[in-house]
C-alpha positions in Angstrom: 309.7 176.8 72.5 308.9 173.0 73.2 305.8 172.1 74.5 306.8 168.3 75.6 305.5 167.4 79.1 308.8 168.3 81.3 309.0 164.7 83.9 310.1 166.1 86.9 310.1 162.8 88.9 311.9 161.4 86.1 315.0 164.0 86.0 318.2 164.6 88.6 319.1 168.0 89.7 321.5 168.1 86.6 319.3 166.8 84.3 316.6 169.1 85.3 318.8 172.4 85.2 320.0 171.7 81.6 316.3 170.8 80.7 315.4 174.4 82.0 318.4 176.2 80.3 317.3 174.3 77.0 313.5 175.1 77.5 313.5 178.2 79.2 316.9 180.0 79.7 316.7 179.0 83.5 319.2 176.7 85.0 320.5 175.5 88.5 318.7 178.4 90.5 315.5 177.5 89.5 316.2 173.6 89.6 317.1 173.7 93.0 313.6 175.8 94.0 311.7 172.8 92.0 313.7 170.0 93.6 313.1 171.2 97.0 309.3 172.2 96.4 308.4 168.4 95.1 310.5 166.6 97.3 311.6 168.2 100.6 308.3 170.5 101.1 305.9 168.6 99.6 305.0 171.7 97.8 303.4 172.1 94.1 306.8 173.2 92.4 304.3 176.7 91.2 303.8 177.2 94.8 307.9 177.9 95.0 308.5 181.5 95.7 311.4 181.2 92.9 309.1 180.2 90.0 305.8 182.7 91.5 308.8 185.3 90.7 308.7 184.7 87.6 305.1 185.0 85.5 306.3 183.6 82.0 308.6 180.7 83.8 305.4 179.8 85.8 303.4 179.8 82.9 305.6 177.8 81.1 305.8 175.3 83.5 302.2 175.4 84.4 301.8 174.2 80.8 304.7 171.7 80.5 305.3 169.8 83.9 304.4 166.8 84.3 304.3 165.5 88.3 302.0 162.5 88.7 303.2 159.9 91.0 299.6 158.0 90.7 296.8 158.6 93.4 296.6 156.2 96.6 293.0 154.4 96.2 293.8 152.3 99.5 295.9 152.3 102.1 296.0 149.7 104.9 298.0 149.3 108.2 298.5 147.1 110.8 301.5 146.8 113.8 303.2 149.5 112.2 303.1 148.1 108.4 301.3 150.4 105.9 300.5 148.8 102.3 299.4 151.5 100.0 297.7 150.6 96.4 298.2 153.3 93.7 296.2 154.0 90.7 298.1 155.2 87.6 297.8 157.0 84.6 295.6 154.2 82.9 293.9 152.6 85.8 296.5 150.4 86.6 297.4 149.7 90.4 300.5 148.6 91.8 301.3 148.0 95.7 303.9 149.4 97.9 304.7 148.6 101.6 305.7 150.8 104.8 307.9 149.0 106.6 308.8 150.1 110.7 312.7 149.3 111.1 314.6 149.9 114.2 315.7 153.5 113.6 313.9 154.4 110.3 310.9 153.3 107.7 311.9 151.0 104.4 309.7 151.7 101.2 309.4 148.4 99.2 308.2 149.4 95.8 307.2 148.0 92.9 308.9 148.0 89.5 306.0 146.6 86.5 302.5 145.7 86.6 302.7 142.2 87.1 305.6 140.3 86.7 306.5 137.4 83.6 309.1 135.7 85.4 306.4 132.9 87.0 308.1 131.8 90.0 305.5 129.5 91.8 305.3 130.6 95.2 304.6 134.4 94.3 301.2 136.0 93.6 302.5 139.0 91.7 303.2 135.7 89.0 300.0 134.7 88.9 298.8 138.2 87.4 301.0 137.3 84.5 303.0 140.5 82.9 301.3 143.6 82.0 303.7 146.7 81.5 307.0 148.0 83.2 306.3 151.0 85.4 307.4 154.2 83.8 310.3 156.0 86.2 308.1 158.5 87.7 306.0 155.7 88.8 308.6 154.1 90.4 310.4 157.2 92.0 306.5 158.1 92.8 306.3 155.6 95.3 308.9 157.1 97.2 307.5 160.2 97.2 304.1 158.9 98.2 305.5 157.1 101.3 307.7 159.8 102.9 304.2 162.7 102.3 301.4 160.2 103.2 303.4 157.6 105.7 306.2 158.6 107.5 309.6 161.1 106.3 311.3 158.8 108.2 311.5 156.4 104.7 315.7 156.3 104.9 315.5 152.8 102.8 314.5 151.9 99.5 314.0 148.6 98.4 313.2 147.1 94.5 311.5 144.0 96.1 307.5 144.8 95.2 305.7 143.6 92.2 308.2 142.9 89.3 311.6 141.9 88.3 313.7 145.2 88.6 316.2 144.2 85.9 313.6 143.4 83.5 312.8 147.1 83.6 316.4 148.0 83.9 316.7 150.9 82.4 313.8 152.8 84.2 315.1 151.4 87.3 318.4 153.0 86.9 317.3 156.0 86.2 315.0 155.8 89.3 317.8 155.0 91.7 319.4 157.9 90.1 316.7 160.0 91.5 316.1 158.7 94.3 320.0 159.0 95.3 320.1 162.6 94.7 321.3 164.7 97.4 319.2 167.6 95.8 315.9 165.5 96.0 315.0 162.3 98.3 318.5 161.9 99.1 318.6 158.3 99.6 321.9 157.1 100.2 322.9 154.6 97.8 324.1 152.0 101.0 320.5 152.0 101.6 319.1 151.2 98.3 318.7 146.9 97.5 317.4 145.5 93.5 316.7 142.4 94.0 316.7 140.1 91.0 315.1 136.3 90.5 318.6 135.7 88.7 318.7 137.9 85.5 322.8 137.4 84.7 322.7 140.1 81.9 320.9 142.4 84.0 323.4 141.9 86.7 326.0 142.4 84.5 324.9 145.5 83.3 324.3 146.4 86.8 327.9 145.7 87.6 329.1 148.0 85.1 327.7 151.1 86.5 330.2 151.0 89.3 328.6 151.1 92.4 329.6 149.4 94.9 327.4 150.7 97.7 324.4 149.6 95.9 322.9 146.5 97.3 322.0 143.1 95.2 319.5 140.9 96.7 319.0 137.6 94.4 316.2 134.8 95.1 317.3 131.8 95.5 315.2 129.5 96.7 316.9 126.1 95.7 320.4 125.0 95.8 320.9 123.0 92.2 318.9 123.3 88.6 316.5 120.2 89.2 314.7 122.0 91.9 315.1 125.5 90.7 314.0 124.5 87.8 310.9 124.0 89.0 310.3 127.0 91.6 311.5 129.4 89.3 311.1 129.1 85.9 313.8 131.3 85.1 316.5 128.8 86.2 316.0 127.2 82.9 317.5 130.3 80.7 319.7 131.2 83.4 320.9 128.1 85.3 323.2 128.7 88.9 326.5 127.8 87.2 325.7 131.2 84.7 324.6 132.8 87.5 327.1 132.5 90.3 329.7 134.0 87.5 327.5 136.6 87.2 327.7 137.5 90.9 331.0 136.9 91.2 331.6 139.5 88.6 329.7 141.8 90.9 331.6 144.6 92.6 331.0 144.9 96.3 332.0 148.0 99.0 333.9 146.1 101.2 331.7 146.3 104.4 328.8 144.7 101.8 327.8 141.8 100.9 325.2 139.5 98.8 321.8 139.0 100.0 320.8 135.5 98.8 316.9 135.3 99.6 315.8 131.6 100.0 312.2 131.7 100.5 311.4 128.1 103.0 308.7 125.7 102.0 308.1 122.6 104.0 309.2 119.3 102.1 310.0 121.1 99.2 313.4 122.8 100.1 314.3 122.4 103.3 316.2 119.4 103.9 320.1 119.1 105.1 321.2 117.9 101.9 319.6 121.4 100.4 321.8 123.1 103.4 324.9 121.6 102.4 324.7 122.4 99.0 324.0 126.3 99.8 327.1 125.9 101.3 328.9 124.7 98.3 327.7 126.9 96.1 328.0 130.2 98.2 331.7 129.3 99.1 333.4 131.3 96.4 331.3 134.7 97.3 331.0 137.4 99.8 327.1 136.2 100.7 324.7 135.5 103.2 321.4 133.8 103.5 318.1 135.9 104.2 315.8 133.2 105.2 312.1 133.5 104.5 309.1 131.6 105.7 307.0 131.3 102.5 304.1 133.4 103.0 300.5 131.9 101.4 298.1 133.4 100.3 295.5 132.0 97.2 296.6 128.5 98.0 296.7 127.2 94.7 300.3 126.0 94.4 299.8 123.4 96.9 302.9 125.1 99.4 302.1 125.8 103.0 304.1 128.1 105.1 306.4 126.6 107.6 306.5 126.8 111.4 308.7 128.5 113.6 310.5 125.4 114.5 311.0 124.7 110.9 312.4 127.5 110.1 314.7 127.7 113.1 315.6 123.6 112.1 317.1 125.1 108.6 318.6 127.7 109.9 320.8 125.5 112.3 321.5 123.2 109.1 322.8 126.4 106.9 324.9 127.5 110.2 326.1 124.1 110.8 327.3 124.1 106.9 329.3 127.1 107.4 326.7 129.4 105.8 326.1 133.2 107.2 321.9 133.0 107.8 319.5 136.3 108.6 316.3 135.4 110.0 314.0 138.1 108.3 311.0 138.2 110.4 307.3 138.1 108.3 306.2 141.8 108.4 302.4 142.3 107.1 301.5 139.0 106.5 298.1 139.8 108.1 297.9 142.8 105.0 298.5 140.5 102.2 301.9 142.4 102.3 304.7 140.1 102.8 307.3 138.7 100.5 305.8 137.2 97.7 302.3 138.3 98.2 301.4 141.7 96.5 299.3 141.9 93.3 297.4 144.6 91.7 293.5 144.9 90.6 292.7 145.0 87.4 291.1 148.2 86.1 287.8 148.5 85.0 286.7 149.5 81.8 285.1 152.5 83.2 288.7 153.0 84.9 290.4 152.8 81.5 
């Protein structure tokens, strides 16, 4: 009998049933009980009556099972927004955010410790890249959010630390687990993956044929010259390549691509930029999510726009025929707003 770890948080219901059969001669009945205990009841799976009724299975699971979403070591809240810090098995830490919406909660999850994309206005980028998160570490953030900060979590956005498509396989498996109806049961239309523009990852994601999955793209500049400065990934994937990948991405009839545009006064907020955005997005079914830059360290020399500057650029976009949504900043006083997440380096003792 195998003694390899059984990573509960990394398996969908069918995968768990298959593993239980392969390892212990059990199947769907016990898989359903374990999933319910972990995701619905907030229990240790060993406490499930269906597991307790079999002493051999309970003993085997106690030996093999791995359910480790990490440990919440800090949580701060303001106006309904919660930012929590999770310490992982190796002492690294990640930040996640729970955001209140009109009828539900959204959890913003991280996919990497740090990031290697180097965007000029992002605090996570200043950390550099340390490692990818495992599937269980991604799923664990949703489990933690529901268990400790509100069972009304219905939306999951992959917009925290890291570039999701730079950790493609683990992110995709995490989506499968998160949307599993026997588990967290988050509808695919309530899952959003954000990317800075990795066209190869976008094409791989398109190949999965998940039209209800929402895709968000950090645009932030309407031409290659400016985007090269703000987002170094553009030197590898210029806008023409990115737009071609987006044009091939499958969308549900009632869905659109979300193009995030972080407004930096005096940098990317001119009327000409609005006109260039309109021309760039004309072939696509897309909308602009307009976000004011959220400074933290102040070392990049940029400042936050005021409300008048954001409203003015929004009008320029609308006049140019762009469908624009203003995303109101939440969690700025917690350093939990867009572009502000970062982690603490573990001490030698923590390692």
